[in-house]
C-alpha positions in Angstrom: 0.2 -0.1 0.1 1.4 3.5 -0.7 1.5 6.4 1.2 -0.6 9.2 -0.1 2.2 11.5 -0.2 6.4 12.2 0.8 5.3 14.1 4.0 3.4 11.3 5.1 6.2 8.7 4.7 8.5 11.2 6.6 6.3 12.0 9.2 7.6 9.0 11.2 8.1 9.9 14.7 4.7 9.7 15.4 4.3 6.5 13.3 6.8 4.5 15.0 5.8 5.9 18.6 2.3 4.9 17.7 3.2 1.4 16.8 5.4 0.8 20.0 3.1 2.3 22.2 0.3 0.1 21.1 2.3 -3.2 21.5 2.8 -2.0 25.3 -0.8 -1.1 26.1 -1.8 -4.5 24.5 0.3 -5.9 26.8 -1.4 -4.3 29.6 0.6 -1.2 30.4 -0.5 2.6 30.8 1.5 4.4 28.0 2.0 8.1 27.2 3.7 9.5 24.5 5.5 12.7 23.9 3.5 15.5 23.8 0.9 13.4 25.5 -1.7 16.1 27.8 -3.0 13.2 29.6 -3.5 13.3 33.4 -0.4 11.1 34.9 -1.3 8.8 37.7 1.5 6.0 38.7 2.4 3.7 37.5 2.7 4.5 33.9 5.5 4.4 30.9 6.4 7.2 28.9 7.8 6.8 25.3 10.0 9.2 23.2 11.3 8.2 19.6 14.3 10.2 18.4 15.2 9.7 14.7 18.8 9.5 14.3 20.9 9.8 11.2 20.0 8.2 7.8 21.8 5.0 6.6 23.0 7.0 3.2 20.5 4.6 1.1 18.5 6.3 -1.2 15.4 5.9 -3.2 15.5 7.5 -6.5 12.1 9.1 -8.1 11.8 9.9 -11.6 9.9 13.5 -11.0 12.0 14.2 -7.7 15.6 14.4 -6.3 16.5 11.4 -4.3 15.3 10.7 -0.9 16.7 8.7 2.4 14.9 5.6 2.8 16.7 4.3 5.8 17.6 5.9 9.3 19.0 5.0 13.0 16.9 5.8 15.8 16.3 5.2 19.4 13.2 5.0 21.9 13.6 6.2 25.4 11.1 4.1 27.9 10.4 5.6 31.3 9.0 3.6 33.9 7.4 5.8 36.6 5.8 4.2 39.9 5.4 5.7 43.2 7.2 4.0 45.9 4.6 3.8 48.7 1.7 3.1 46.4 3.1 0.8 43.4 6.4 0.8 43.7 6.3 -3.1 44.3 5.2 -3.3 40.5 8.3 -1.5 38.9 10.6 -4.3 38.5 7.5 -6.4 36.9 6.9 -3.5 34.5 10.4 -3.1 33.1 10.7 -7.1 32.6 7.2 -7.0 30.9 8.5 -4.2 28.6 11.6 -6.3 27.9 9.5 -9.2 26.9 7.0 -7.3 24.4 9.7 -5.6 23.1 11.7 -8.5 22.4 9.1 -9.8 20.4 8.5 -6.2 18.7 9.9 -7.1 15.4 7.3 -10.0 14.8 4.6 -7.7 15.9 5.4 -4.7 13.7 2.9 -5.2 10.4 1.7 -3.1 7.8 -1.3 -3.3 10.1 0.2 -1.2 13.0 2.9 0.4 10.9 1.8 0.7 6.9 4.9 2.7 5.6 7.7 1.7 7.5 9.5 -1.3 9.0 11.8 -2.0 11.9 14.7 -3.9 10.7 16.8 -4.0 14.2 15.3 -3.0 17.7 17.4 -3.7 20.7 17.8 -2.6 24.1 21.1 -0.8 24.9 21.0 0.4 28.5 18.7 0.9 31.6 18.9 3.5 34.1 17.4 2.8 37.6 16.9 5.9 39.7 14.8 7.4 42.6 13.3 10.9 42.8 13.1 11.5 46.5 11.3 14.5 46.3 8.1 12.8 44.5 8.8 9.3 46.0 9.0 8.0 42.7 11.0 5.1 41.1 12.1 5.6 37.7 13.7 3.5 35.1 14.8 5.2 32.2 15.4 2.3 29.3 16.9 3.0 25.9 15.9 0.9 23.0 18.3 1.2 19.6 16.9 0.5 16.1 16.9 0.8 12.3 13.8 1.6 10.3 13.1 2.2 6.8 10.1 3.1 4.4 8.7 -0.1 3.0 9.5 -0.3 -0.8 5.6 -0.5 -1.3 4.9 2.5 0.5 6.6 5.0 -1.8 3.8 7.2 -3.7 3.5 6.6 -7.7 5.5 10.0 -9.1 
């Protein structure tokens, strides 16, 4: 299925973040994406996808200049629990995210990410911290990825 236009293809931040949030939500977690205006109540998971450099692969068009079609990126996942209220769930949530994301590539299809494909997705670090002021436990997990525009997604030029 081709995208309606090039702008849609290059709006991959929200597309990838929405796809990964849907995997976590289906796994029973409360997820908030960047720029969310929802009320935050613990426990919750916050996602922030950041695209990185293009991998130097170009897709050529007949009527326009070539465009990059593959990039690196990273996903920051923050787990927030309130120590006295639901802190005992913190490690379970972290393990659940790992379990769900280790199977993420198999779950990413054209149904939940129609114009992009994730070709690599792996955890690079986890940093647990405590916010003594708010009495929160926070784990920041980072996942690296490579993604590309699906060959069938390019609009007909």
